[in-house]
C-alpha positions in Angstrom: 0.1 0.2 0.1 1.6 3.5 -0.6 2.0 5.9 1.5 -1.1 8.0 0.1 -3.3 5.4 0.0 -2.6 5.0 3.8 -3.0 8.4 4.8 -6.3 7.9 2.8 -7.6 4.6 5.0 -6.5 6.1 8.4 -8.7 8.9 7.8 -11.2 6.9 6.7 -11.2 4.6 9.2 -10.5 7.1 12.5 -13.8 6.6 13.7 -12.3 4.5 16.9 -9.7 7.4 17.4 -12.5 10.0 17.6 -14.6 7.8 20.4 -11.5 7.6 22.4 -10.3 10.8 22.2 -14.3 11.8 23.1 -14.1 9.9 25.8 -10.6 10.8 27.1 -11.6 14.3 27.2 -14.9 13.6 29.1 -12.8 11.8 31.8 -10.2 14.4 32.0 -13.1 17.1 32.6 -15.1 15.2 34.6 -11.9 14.1 36.8 -10.1 17.5 36.9 -12.9 19.9 35.8 -15.6 20.1 39.2 -16.6 23.1 40.1 -15.7 25.2 36.4 -18.2 27.3 34.4 -19.3 25.7 31.1 -16.9 28.6 29.6 -13.8 27.1 31.5 -15.0 23.2 30.8 -15.3 23.8 27.4 -12.0 25.3 27.2 -10.2 22.5 28.9 -11.9 20.4 26.5 -10.8 22.0 23.9 -7.8 22.0 24.7 -7.4 18.7 25.3 -8.9 17.6 22.6 -6.6 20.0 20.5 -3.4 18.0 21.8 -4.9 14.5 20.8 -6.0 15.9 17.4 -2.6 16.5 17.0 -1.1 13.4 18.1 -3.4 11.8 15.5 -1.7 13.7 12.6 1.5 12.5 14.3 0.4 9.4 14.4 -0.3 9.2 10.5 2.9 10.6 9.9 4.3 7.7 11.5 2.4 5.2 9.9 3.2 6.5 6.5 7.2 5.9 7.3 8.6 3.3 5.4 8.7 -0.6 6.6 11.4 -2.6 6.1 10.8 -6.2 7.3 14.2 -7.4 7.0 15.4 -4.8 9.4 12.9 -5.2 12.2 15.0 -6.8 14.9 17.8 -4.1 14.5 15.0 -1.3 14.6 13.7 -3.5 17.7 16.9 -3.3 19.6 17.8 0.5 18.5 14.4 1.3 19.8 15.3 -0.4 23.6 19.0 1.0 23.3 17.5 4.8 22.8 15.3 4.5 25.7 17.8 2.6 28.4 21.5 3.9 27.5 20.6 7.4 26.4 18.6 8.1 30.2 21.2 6.2 31.5 24.1 8.4 30.3 22.1 11.7 31.4 21.7 10.1 34.3 25.1 9.2 34.8 26.2 12.9 34.1 23.7 14.3 36.0 25.4 12.2 39.2 29.0 13.1 38.4 27.7 17.0 38.7 26.0 16.6 41.7 27.8 13.6 43.5 28.5 14.8 46.8 24.6 15.2 47.8 23.7 11.6 46.1 24.3 8.6 47.4 27.5 6.6 46.2 25.4 3.7 44.8 23.7 6.4 42.3 25.4 4.9 39.4 25.2 1.3 40.3 21.1 2.1 40.7 21.5 3.4 37.3 23.2 0.7 35.4 20.5 -1.6 37.4 17.8 0.1 36.0 19.0 0.6 32.7 19.9 -3.7 32.5 16.4 -4.2 34.0 15.0 -2.0 31.3 16.5 -3.4 28.0 16.2 -6.9 29.3 12.4 -6.7 29.9 12.0 -4.7 26.3 14.2 -7.1 25.0 12.3 -10.1 26.1 8.8 -9.0 25.1 7.7 -11.0 22.3 6.4 -9.5 18.7 2.8 -9.1 18.8 0.8 -11.3 17.3 -1.3 -10.5 14.3 1.1 -7.5 13.8 3.4 -7.0 11.0 7.1 -6.8 12.6 8.4 -4.0 10.3 5.4 -1.7 11.2 5.7 -2.6 15.0 9.5 -2.0 14.5 9.5 1.5 13.2 6.4 2.0 15.6 9.1 1.1 18.5 11.8 3.5 17.2 9.2 6.0 17.3 7.8 5.6 20.8 11.4 4.9 22.2 12.2 8.5 20.5 9.2 10.1 21.8 9.4 8.6 25.5 13.1 9.3 26.0 12.6 13.1 24.6 10.2 13.7 26.5 12.1 12.1 30.0 14.9 14.3 29.2 13.3 17.1 28.5 11.5 17.2 31.8 14.7 15.9 33.6 16.5 18.4 32.5 14.1 21.7 33.2 13.0 20.6 36.6 16.8 19.9 37.7 16.6 16.1 38.9 19.7 14.7 40.2 21.7 17.8 39.3 19.9 20.3 41.9 19.5 18.4 44.7 18.5 19.9 48.3 20.4 18.3 51.1 17.8 15.2 52.3 16.1 15.1 48.9 18.7 12.9 47.3 16.3 9.7 47.7 13.4 11.9 46.4 15.3 12.8 43.2 16.5 9.4 42.5 12.9 7.8 43.0 11.6 10.4 40.7 14.4 9.6 38.0 14.3 5.5 37.9 10.5 5.4 38.4 9.6 7.8 35.6 12.3 6.3 33.3 11.1 2.6 34.0 7.4 3.6 33.5 9.0 5.1 30.0 9.9 1.8 29.3 7.1 0.2 30.4 4.8 2.1 28.1 6.7 1.8 25.1 5.3 -1.6 24.2 2.1 0.1 24.4 2.8 3.2 22.5 4.8 1.4 19.6 1.2 -1.0 19.2 -0.3 2.6 19.0 2.0 3.4 15.8 2.2 0.6 14.1 -1.5 -0.6 13.3 -3.9 1.2 11.2 -7.2 1.8 12.9 -9.2 -0.6 11.1 -6.6 -3.4 11.9 -6.7 -3.4 15.5 -7.2 -6.7 16.7 -10.4 -7.5 18.8 -9.6 -10.3 21.7 -9.5 -10.9 25.7 -5.7 -10.6 25.2 -6.1 -6.9 23.9 -9.2 -6.1 26.1 -6.9 -7.1 28.6 -3.8 -4.8 27.5 -6.8 -1.5 26.8 -7.7 -2.1 30.6 -4.4 -1.9 31.9 -3.4 0.6 29.5 -6.2 3.0 31.0 -5.6 2.4 34.0 -1.9 3.4 33.8 -3.0 6.7 32.1 -5.8 7.1 35.1 -2.7 6.9 37.2 -0.9 9.5 35.5 -3.3 11.8 35.5 -4.1 11.1 39.1 -0.3 11.7 40.3 -0.3 14.6 38.3 -3.0 15.9 40.5 -1.4 15.0 43.4 2.2 15.4 43.5 4.0 18.7 43.5 1.1 20.7 43.9 1.3 24.1 41.8 5.5 22.8 41.6 7.5 21.9 39.0 5.8 22.9 35.6 8.0 20.4 33.8 6.9 17.4 35.8 3.2 18.0 35.4 3.2 18.9 31.6 5.2 15.4 31.5 2.6 13.8 33.7 -0.5 15.4 32.0 0.2 14.5 28.7 1.8 11.5 28.8 -1.5 10.4 31.0 -3.9 11.7 28.3 -2.1 10.2 25.6 -1.9 6.5 27.4 -5.4 7.0 28.5 -6.6 7.7 25.0 -4.2 4.9 23.6 -5.6 2.3 26.1 -9.4 3.6 24.9 -8.6 3.1 21.5 -7.3 -0.5 22.1 -10.7 -1.3 23.7 -12.5 0.1 21.1 -10.7 -2.6 18.9 -12.4 -1.9 14.9 -15.6 -2.3 16.0 -17.5 -1.3 12.2 -21.2 -1.4 13.2 -23.4 1.4 12.4 -24.0 2.4 16.2 -20.1 3.0 16.4 -20.3 4.6 13.1 -22.7 7.2 14.2 -21.0 7.5 17.6 -17.7 8.1 16.2 -19.0 11.1 13.6 -20.9 12.3 16.8 -17.4 12.3 18.6 -15.7 13.9 15.8 -18.0 16.9 15.4 -18.0 17.1 19.2 -13.7 16.9 19.2 -13.0 19.0 16.2 -15.6 21.5 17.6 -14.1 22.1 20.7 -10.7 22.1 19.3 -11.5 24.8 17.1 -13.4 26.7 19.9 -10.8 27.2 21.4 -8.0 28.0 19.0 -10.6 30.8 17.8 -11.6 31.9 21.3 -8.5 32.5 23.3 -9.1 36.0 23.6 -12.1 35.1 26.0 -9.8 32.8 28.0 -8.1 36.0 28.8 -11.0 36.7 31.0 -9.7 36.4 34.9 -12.4 34.5 35.8 -11.9 31.6 33.2 -8.1 31.5 34.0 -8.5 31.5 37.8 -11.0 28.4 37.3 -8.3 26.6 35.3 -5.7 27.4 37.6 -7.5 25.5 40.2 -6.9 21.8 38.2 -3.7 20.3 37.1 -4.2 20.1 33.7 -6.0 24.0 33.7 -2.9 24.8 35.3 -0.5 23.5 33.2 -2.5 24.7 30.2 -1.9 28.1 31.6 1.9 27.9 31.6 2.4 26.3 28.5 0.0 28.5 26.3 -1.8 30.9 27.4 0.4 33.9 28.6 -0.3 36.2 31.9 -0.9 39.7 31.8 2.0 41.8 32.6 3.4 40.6 36.2 4.7 44.0 37.2 2.6 46.4 37.2 4.4 50.2 37.4 3.3 53.7 38.1 0.1 52.6 39.6 -0.9 55.6 42.1 -1.2 55.3 45.8 -4.2 53.9 47.1 -5.1 55.5 50.3 -5.9 52.4 52.2 -2.0 52.1 52.6 -1.8 55.0 54.7 -3.3 53.9 57.7 -1.9 54.6 61.1 1.0 52.2 62.3 1.0 54.0 65.4 4.9 53.5 65.8 5.0 56.9 67.9 2.5 55.6 70.3 4.2 55.8 74.1 4.4 51.6 75.0 2.6 50.7 78.7 6.3 49.5 79.8 9.5 50.9 79.4 12.7 48.6 77.7 11.0 45.1 79.1 13.2 41.9 78.6 11.6 40.5 74.9 11.1 36.6 74.0 10.6 36.0 70.0 9.5 32.3 69.7 8.9 31.0 66.6 7.6 27.2 65.6 7.9 26.0 62.3 5.0 24.9 60.1 2.5 26.0 63.1 -0.8 26.3 61.5 -3.5 28.6 62.5 -6.1 26.0 63.5 -3.3 24.5 66.1 -4.8 26.5 68.5 -8.5 26.9 69.6 -10.7 29.4 70.6 -10.6 31.0 74.0 -11.7 28.9 76.6 -12.3 25.5 74.2 -10.4 22.6 75.2 -7.0 21.8 73.3 -5.8 18.3 73.6 -2.8 18.9 71.2 -1.2 22.4 72.9 -2.3 22.9 76.3 0.3 24.7 77.6 0.2 27.2 74.7 -3.3 27.3 74.5 -3.4 28.2 78.3 -0.5 31.0 77.4 -2.9 32.0 74.5 -5.9 32.4 76.7 -3.4 34.9 79.2 -2.5 37.0 76.4 -3.7 38.9 72.8 -4.9 36.1 70.7 -4.8 37.1 67.3 -7.2 34.5 65.4 -6.2 36.0 62.3 -2.7 36.5 62.4 -0.7 36.0 59.0 2.8 35.1 57.8 5.1 37.2 55.8 5.1 33.9 53.1 4.5 30.1 53.2 8.1 29.1 53.2 11.0 29.4 55.9 13.4 32.1 54.2 9.9 34.4 53.5 8.2 33.6 56.9 11.1 34.6 59.1 13.0 36.5 56.7 9.9 39.5 57.1 9.5 38.5 60.6 13.3 39.7 61.6 12.8 42.6 59.0 9.8 43.9 60.0 9.2 44.1 56.1 6.3 42.8 53.9 8.3 40.7 51.1 7.9 43.2 48.2 9.6 46.1 50.4 12.6 43.5 51.0 15.5 43.2 48.6 16.1 39.6 48.7 19.5 37.8 46.9 19.2 34.8 45.1 21.4 32.0 46.8 22.0 28.4 45.4 22.8 25.3 47.0 26.0 24.3 46.3 27.6 20.7 47.4 24.2 20.6 50.3 25.2 24.5 51.3 23.2 27.3 50.4 25.9 29.7 48.5 25.4 33.3 47.5 26.6 33.9 43.9 27.6 37.6 45.0 30.7 36.2 46.9 32.3 33.9 44.4 34.5 34.4 41.6 33.2 34.6 38.0 35.1 30.7 37.9 33.1 29.9 40.4 29.9 31.4 39.3 30.4 29.7 36.3 31.0 26.5 37.2 28.0 26.3 39.3 25.6 28.3 37.1 22.3 25.9 36.2 23.6 23.1 38.5 21.6 24.3 41.6 18.4 25.0 43.0 17.6 28.6 44.0 16.5 30.1 46.6 15.9 33.5 48.4 17.5 35.0 51.3 16.9 38.7 52.4 20.0 41.2 51.2 20.5 42.2 55.0 21.7 46.0 55.7 23.2 47.5 58.2 20.2 48.4 61.0 17.7 46.4 59.2 17.2 43.4 61.1 15.1 43.5 64.6 18.2 42.2 66.6 20.6 45.1 64.9 17.3 47.4 66.2 17.5 46.2 69.5 21.3 46.0 70.0 21.5 49.7 69.4 18.8 50.6 71.3 21.3 48.8 74.2 19.7 45.4 74.2 22.1 42.1 74.7 20.8 39.7 72.0 20.9 36.0 71.7 19.1 33.2 69.4 18.9 29.7 69.3 16.6 28.9 66.0 16.9 25.4 64.5 16.0 24.0 61.1 17.1 21.0 59.4 18.0 23.1 56.3 21.1 25.8 56.3 19.1 28.7 56.4 20.0 29.9 59.7 23.6 28.5 59.4 26.1 32.1 60.1 27.1 33.8 57.2 23.6 33.8 55.5 22.3 36.9 57.6 19.7 35.6 59.7 23.0 36.0 62.8 23.4 39.4 62.2 22.9 41.8 65.4 23.0 38.6 67.9 25.6 38.5 70.4 25.3 35.0 70.8 24.0 32.8 68.0 24.1 29.0 68.0 24.8 27.7 65.3 22.4 24.0 64.7 23.1 23.3 61.1 24.7 20.4 61.8 23.8 18.7 64.5 22.2 16.0 62.7 19.2 15.7 65.4 15.7 13.7 64.7 13.0 14.6 65.9 11.7 15.8 68.4 14.3 18.0 69.1 12.0 21.0 70.8 13.4 20.1 74.5 17.0 20.5 73.4 16.6 23.7 71.9 14.9 24.9 74.6 18.2 23.6 77.0 20.4 25.6 74.8 18.0 29.0 75.2 18.2 28.9 78.7 22.1 28.8 78.6 21.9 31.8 76.5 19.5 33.4 79.0 21.5 32.7 81.9 25.0 34.6 79.7 22.4 37.6 79.4 22.3 40.7 81.2 18.8 42.8 81.5 17.0 44.3 79.1 18.0 41.1 76.7 16.1 40.0 73.6 16.0 36.5 72.8 14.8 34.7 69.6 13.9 30.6 69.7 13.2 28.9 66.9 11.5 25.3 67.3 11.0 22.9 64.6 9.0 19.9 65.4 5.7 20.5 63.9 7.8 21.0 60.4 8.9 17.0 60.8 5.4 15.6 59.9 6.1 13.8 56.9 2.7 14.8 55.5 0.7 12.8 58.3 -1.5 14.7 60.3 -1.6 11.9 63.0 2.4 12.5 63.1 1.9 16.5 63.0 -0.4 15.9 66.0 2.3 14.3 67.6 5.0 16.5 67.0 2.8 19.5 68.2 2.5 17.2 71.4 6.3 17.7 71.8 6.4 21.1 71.2 4.1 21.9 73.7 5.9 19.9 76.1 9.2 22.5 75.3 7.4 25.7 75.9 5.8 24.4 79.4 9.2 23.7 80.2 10.6 26.7 79.1 7.9 28.7 80.6 8.1 26.6 84.0 12.1 28.2 83.6 11.3 31.7 83.0 9.4 31.7 86.0 11.7 30.1 88.1 14.4 32.5 87.3 12.0 35.1 88.0 11.7 36.8 84.0 8.3 35.1 83.2 6.2 37.9 84.7 8.1 41.3 83.3 8.8 40.0 79.8 7.4 41.0 76.5 6.7 37.5 74.5 5.8 36.8 71.2 4.8 33.5 70.1 4.5 33.0 66.2 5.4 30.5 63.2 7.0 31.1 59.8 4.4 29.8 57.8 1.6 26.6 58.1 1.2 23.5 56.5 -0.9 21.8 53.9 -2.6 18.3 54.5 -4.3 17.6 51.0 -6.5 21.0 51.6 -7.0 22.7 48.0 -4.8 19.2 46.7 -1.6 21.0 48.6 0.6 19.3 51.1 3.4 20.5 52.9 4.0 24.7 52.7 5.8 26.8 50.2 3.4 26.4 47.3 -0.1 28.6 47.9 -1.4 31.3 50.6 -4.5 29.7 51.4 -5.6 29.6 55.1 -3.9 26.5 55.7 -0.5 27.6 54.8 -0.6 31.4 55.1 -2.5 31.5 58.7 -0.3 31.0 61.4 -0.9 31.3 65.4 0.0 35.2 66.7 0.3 35.7 70.0 1.5 38.9 72.1 2.0 38.5 76.1 2.4 42.3 77.3 2.4 42.3 81.0 -0.1 43.7 83.4 -2.7 43.3 80.5 -5.2 41.0 80.4 -5.8 38.6 77.4 -8.5 38.2 75.3 -9.0 37.4 71.5 -8.4 39.7 68.9 -10.4 39.0 65.6 -8.7 42.0 63.4 -6.2 40.9 60.6 -3.1 41.1 61.8 0.3 40.4 60.2 3.4 38.7 62.1 5.5 41.5 61.5 3.2 43.3 63.4 5.2 41.8 66.6 8.4 43.6 65.3 7.4 46.7 65.4 5.9 46.6 69.1 9.2 44.7 70.2 11.0 47.9 68.3 8.7 50.5 70.0 9.2 48.9 73.3 12.6 48.7 73.1 13.0 52.5 72.1 15.1 51.4 69.1 14.7 52.7 65.6 11.2 52.2 63.8 12.0 53.4 60.4 11.0 51.4 57.6 9.0 48.8 59.5 5.6 48.2 57.7 4.3 46.1 61.1 1.8 48.1 63.7 2.9 48.6 67.2 0.5 46.5 68.9 0.6 48.2 72.4 -2.4 51.0 71.4 -4.6 47.9 70.6 -3.2 46.2 73.8 -4.3 49.1 76.0 -6.9 51.4 74.6 -8.5 49.0 71.9 -7.0 51.3 69.3 -6.4 49.7 65.8 -6.0 50.7 62.1 -9.9 50.5 60.7 -10.2 48.3 57.2 -6.2 47.8 57.6 -5.3 45.6 54.7 -2.4 43.1 55.6 -0.5 41.5 52.7 1.0 37.9 52.5 3.1 36.7 49.5 5.3 33.7 47.9 7.9 33.8 45.3 9.7 30.6 43.9 12.8 29.9 41.8 12.8 26.1 41.0 14.1 26.3 37.5 17.7 25.7 37.3 18.5 28.7 35.1 17.1 30.9 37.8 13.9 32.1 36.5 11.1 33.0 38.6 8.6 30.2 38.9 6.2 31.0 41.2 4.9 34.6 41.7 1.7 34.8 44.0 0.4 37.8 46.3 -2.7 37.9 48.8 -4.2 40.9 50.4 -6.5 40.7 53.2 -9.1 43.4 54.3 -12.0 42.5 56.7 -13.4 39.2 56.1 -12.3 39.3 52.2 -9.0 37.6 50.9 -8.0 38.1 47.2 -5.2 35.9 46.2 -3.2 36.9 42.5 -1.1 34.1 40.6 1.2 37.2 38.8 2.5 34.4 37.0 -0.6 32.6 35.6 -3.0 35.7 35.3 -5.3 34.1 37.8 -7.1 36.1 41.2 -9.4 34.7 43.4 -11.8 36.5 46.0 -13.1 34.7 49.2 -15.2 35.7 51.8 -13.8 34.2 54.9 -16.6 34.5 57.2 -19.1 32.5 55.2 -16.4 30.3 53.2 -13.4 29.6 55.6 -12.1 26.9 53.6 -11.7 28.8 50.5 -13.9 26.6 48.4 -15.8 29.4 46.3 -14.5 32.3 44.4 -16.8 35.0 45.0 -15.4 38.0 42.4 -18.4 37.9 40.1 -20.7 38.2 43.1 -18.7 40.8 44.8 -17.5 43.3 41.8 -17.0 46.1 44.0 -14.8 44.2 46.7 -13.3 42.4 44.0 -12.1 45.5 42.5 -11.1 47.6 45.4 -8.7 44.6 46.8 -7.4 44.8 43.7 -6.7 48.3 43.4 -5.1 48.1 46.9 -3.1 45.0 46.0 -1.7 46.9 42.6 -0.3 49.8 44.6 0.9 47.9 46.8 2.9 46.0 44.4 3.8 48.9 42.4 5.1 51.4 44.4 7.0 48.5 46.3 8.8 46.7 43.8 9.3 49.9 42.2 12.4 50.2 44.9 12.4 46.6 45.7 12.3 44.7 42.7 12.5 40.7 42.6 15.3 38.9 41.3 
């Protein structure tokens, strides 16, 4: 059969393919498109339809390739070599570049994976009822496609060479798992590319293969929904595209070569629906730029990838926007404190969710000691961290400014340690450029941090911060301004660690003369391994350590006269909004944190106004008589004493990340809260959502269309805030 006849026949017998596409699109929409408007649903369906139509065109091109039956065995061997040897070589090169932070047995593991993949593929028998030459050509096409997709995804993600300390096994598992999966799918896709639709056999074996293939495709799409939510765009593109392709391949296999009238009618209807939705997507892209449609798509896995890949976002950096009156609220920095130069204690607890504490008078079995302390203090039920990850949450807290008003330096991990490119030679920067994962660290300026401000006011300063990462290593910047700074970076402790940290902090305290400032950072809740039960256990360990600290302060006779603040750097997600962990969203579970201020001789009460953790920074500076110039936080003493607080004050929280090995910003979201409303804007995707926390504390329903005036007002406030802040403090 000539190539032209083969193409014609393929087009005439494409009925099962169109039905398979329609079924696949229906599955994706049903699974990933709930809570979408009809227009957003059509956009999602049209994008998937268009992608599968392109794959159909690729199918036709591959099937038109000349078939050389006498070289079938050699072509099969070449296909096996492509999908096993090339990834193994890629992994070996990446291992050599990151060998100091990967296990020494990594090369052996790569070799073993290659052997397993090659042996398994070579032992696969030739498919029955299939022309060997055509199947061999299909195997070459499948192995090439899968290998290119695999390498592009891992290169863009930085797998195996931008490795954070302690994540080596995750990187090896991700690389090895996706590699073996690609090997397994080669056989499936080789069948796809080797048979015309009218030649698809039907039988028990084929039905079993079709069902298995469908389940694999659904598994890939489910992984796209659950893993690395809103992070590592290349991984999501790989999972989504391969999942859709695999699911459609399985559906097509199940359909076989059914030719009766019902199938033909269904095929015709499917062709109309599929091509219609695909063309609608192509010709209605302007309508898709509506922020409501974009925001709905951004809530889904496939839609989020679509926004990153196809639909360019509006400008992410507004410039010259006029100042909004809501930003000119009184911060009370000149108000007189009710106490003069008290001792000051700041306790930050890593990954402590806002709901770790309950309302006044309610029983808290997880953290009874901290709950008692909150009931005796000013307990802010709506306190917000400066960002959802440690560098941002603690950076904003210790500097006392919102993230947008801070100058951030772009650091990267090199051989398991944080390193500042500004302190490297050109040769060193060139050596590590593109081989590290990036993070941002505040560019601490002289007199900038809380410790520096208090030290300039005559305070003796000490800190005992512990995290398992490198953020608090001396030299990074968080140590500036402290007379005593305990370096716990390389202790290698395993959880629980709270009581150890408390013991060291108390030893520091015994060396300090009044007035003193002591910062303690506890870490146990962070060590939850995404398990809510373990998280609760870690909260109990933290509470036990806090009770020990309070008892020690009371025994030393300093508790009653000490100004104490307790808060967190960020919260923690356990499946809400599909997220797990932190650093990925500004929803309540990650952005809202406990915020407690104990003012001596002030009766405890709950505060329902929105507040920012940087308010503690401003309050401490005022209490010490330290400089307050440049602080964004509100002095809370007028609230504590006279119940004065800025009316309708907006509170901001922000997130940015740089997970691309090139140092490109991959995540940039901002949120503003005023009253019961919260607006979240994703600047790279061009999405925005408004939530009414009074009626929808779980942030499940975007009400920007129901509340257009509130949406426009908060958007104007946020845009003005970003414009004026980043004019002087642009992000890297």
